[in-house]
N, C-alpha and C positions, 0 to 999 in steps of 0.2 A: 218515366215520363217527370219531366221536371217541371216546374211550375214556368207560364210565358213570361214570367219576370228574367228569366236565367236565358231566352234568349238575346243572342249578343247583337249589336249594336250593328255591326260589322258585318256579319249574316244579312241583318232585316235590310242594309242600303244593297247590298248587293241584288235584292230582289226585281226581277222586272216581267214576272207574270203569277197569277194567283190561277191556281187550280179548286176546285172546292167541290165537295159532295152538297144534297141539296136535303133531303129528309131528315129532321131532326139535328141539321147541321147550318141552313139559312133557316128554316122553318123551325117552328114553334105550335106544334096541336095542329100540325096541317096544313096551318097558314105565313109566308113570310111574315116577319113583323117590323114596325116602324126602322127601328134602330137597325136591322140588318137591312131592310132594303134605302137607308138611306148609307148603309158602309160602302153597298154596292156604286152605287154614284159616287162616293169617295174615291174609291179607287178608278172608277172611270175618270173623274176629274183629274186625277195624278197620271192619266197616259196608260195603268196597268191594264193589259189585257186580264179577262175573267173571262174563265172556262169551268161550267158546270158538268160534274161528270156523275150519275146518276143510271138505278137501275128502273128509275120510270121508265113507262113506255112514251113511243114515238108520240102516239093522240093526246097524253096529260100534259107533254112539257110544251106544244105549241104556244096557248096564250104565254107563258112564261118567257119563251125564247124570244117574242114580239114586245114583252112589258116592260121584260128586266135589262137595266144596261150590262151587259153580258156578253160578250161575241160568241158564243156558242154554247148549245147544252148538246154531249153526248149523252145520248138516252140507252137504255138496255144494256146496259153494260158495256159500252164499248160497240154496239153493233150498228148505230146510227148516229149520225150528228147531226143538227138542225140549225140552222145561223140564218141571219137578215139577209136577203140576196145582194145588198149593196154590198157584202164582204167578199163577195166570187161574181161578180155580174154576170158573167158566163154561164154560170148554171141557173136551167131551167128555174119558176118559180115552180111550188107543189101545188097540186090542182086544188087540192080542199082546203087552199090558204083562209086563214081567219080573215072576214071583212072588220077590219078596225079603221080606227082615228090612224093619220097617219103620224109616223113616231115623229120626234122632234130632228131626228138626224135623216128626217125626207124620207124611211123606205117604212114601208108595211108588208111588204111580201117577205117570205120564208123560203128557203132553198133545203133540201135536205143530202146527206150523202151514205151510201151504203157502203158496207164492208163485204159483203154478198152481193153477187147477184142476183137478180130477181126470181129466175128458175131454182137457184142453190134457195131460198129465202121461201116460197114457195111449199118447194118440196120439205123441207125444214117444219116449216109450220106445221105439215097434214102428223107429220112424226113427232112432234113435240104437242100436240092435243091427243094423242094418243095416252103418252106419257101422264098428262095430267088428269085424265079419267081413269088412267090408274091408281096415283096418287089419291083421288077423291074417292074409289071405292077402297081402298086398305087402310088409307088414314084416317082415325076419327077425328072427325069434328072438323075435316081439312074442307076449305072454301077457296077458291080462285080468290086472287084481290082481285076488289072491284075497279079496278083500271086494263082489269084485264082485254075489254074491246077495243084499247088504244092501241096495245101491244102485236107486235108486226113481226119480232125477231125471238122473244123468248115467253115465257111462261113463269108465273106466278100465283104462290102460295100466301096467303095472310094468315101470318102469327100474332103480331100482335096491334094491326089499326085497327080493325071493326073485329076482329075474330083470335082470340086468346089459345093460343098451343103452349102444351107443357112441351120441355124439353127430349121429352123422348117421341114425344110425336114431331117435331122438328127432324130430330135426327132420320126418323124413320123417311119420312119425305125425302132430304138426303140421299139416304141409303138406295131410295127407290128411282131416285133422277141418275145418278150417277150410275145405276147397274143398268141403266139404259141406257148409255153413253154421251150422256147431260152433263155437262159442266152445269156447276151446280154454286150456289153462296148461300150465304144469308145477311142480309140487311136488316137494319134497326125495325122493321116494319115487315116486311117481306123473303120470300123462301124463291129466289129466283134459280131456271134452269133453261139452259139455252145450248145450244147446237154449233161450234163453230172456236177458233181458235184465241177469240179476243175476250178482253176481259178488261174491267177499268184502267189498268195503268196502260194497255196494250192502247187502247181507244181514244185515251190523254194522246197518246205521241201521237197517232194517226194524225188526229184534230189539230194538234198544234202544228203538224208538216203541213196538212191539206191548207187550213185556214193563213197560218200567218207564215208558213215558208221557213219555221223555226225546226231543231232540234233537238226535241225536249230530253235525249239521253246524252248528247253533249253540253245540256244546259242546265241539268238538275239543280247545280247548287244555287241558279239564278232562279227558281220556282218556291212557291210554297204550296201543300196542299192542306188541307184541313175537313177533316171527316169525322165521322161518331162510332162506327162498328166496325164489326170482321169483314165486310166486303169492303174496305176499303184499305184494306193490310196490305196489299201490293204498293199502294203508292205510300203508305206510311212505311216501308220499308224501302221504297225507291228515292226517295225526296227529301233530301237529308234537312231541311226544314218542312218535317210534317209536325202537324201540330190537330191536337183533338179538341172539340169545345168538351166539356167539363163531364155530361153526359158518356161520351167516352167510357168511364170507369166504371160502367156496367156491363161492359164484356170486355174486360184488362183481364181476367182470366183466361180467356180464351184468344188471346194476341199473341201471337209467338213474334211479333214484329209492331210494338207497341208505336203512338205517334211518340216524336221526340220530346215535345211540350204540349202541354193542356191550359187551358184558359181556367179561368177562376168562374165564371157562368157557362150555363148551358144553354144550347140551342144557338138561335139567331141571337142573343145577348151573348154567348159566346163567339161568335162570327164578329160581333161589331167590336166586343175588347181585344180580336186580332188585330182587325182592322186599324182603330187605333192607334196599339202599338205599331205596328208597321209601319204607318203614316207619319208617325212622331219621332222615327230614326231619320 
């Protein structure tokens, strides 16, 4: 990983879109900081689309999809995308929309797209609850993530947000999920498991195509991705302009494909540092 100062000016000037993780990348201690929020507004003012890609659930993501100046939130590791209805007017608004003051762009309703059909989601959900129950039985101190009520297409075990699990407990949880046929990955706070071939990279590619009409595979050099943990590794590998906020170093030994560049500051301050470097070009 090179210091962000080594990021070539020509590469910065080629950027036409931003992909970013949320937890411990945009947020600090669970909340977005003023400098990171201002950085999102600066990207919007510069005309750059921003899509966040997170392991967080749909329910948790709704208020941020409404209030943050982002084009979409790809939630649950690529399974579902939340976006303001004005982006795709032909899409129905979600029935449980949040009543909020109209945003400055005149749209206060959300729509969502899924990668799996409703019958498939329902069948998978029941199966994943069985796997979650096994994890809770067999892994000492394991607890469901507190945001689990908002999850529709995956399960999450807390390892660092409100509960501390040791490395061997995290490994045991991963082993159980994978032995049950789930995909599983570790973020900075949760262990996520799901059924399906989607992931953060595939989900980002899908969202860019569906919402922006662009081909991420063909345009990878025109996008940047910023993240902080092992569940960002597919995007670190795929996107040439991959950047880690400084706290990614806690996972450095576990990353086969680390980000190309790293900020000096951690979390939201690191994201703001990255945006300043990008827009200065």
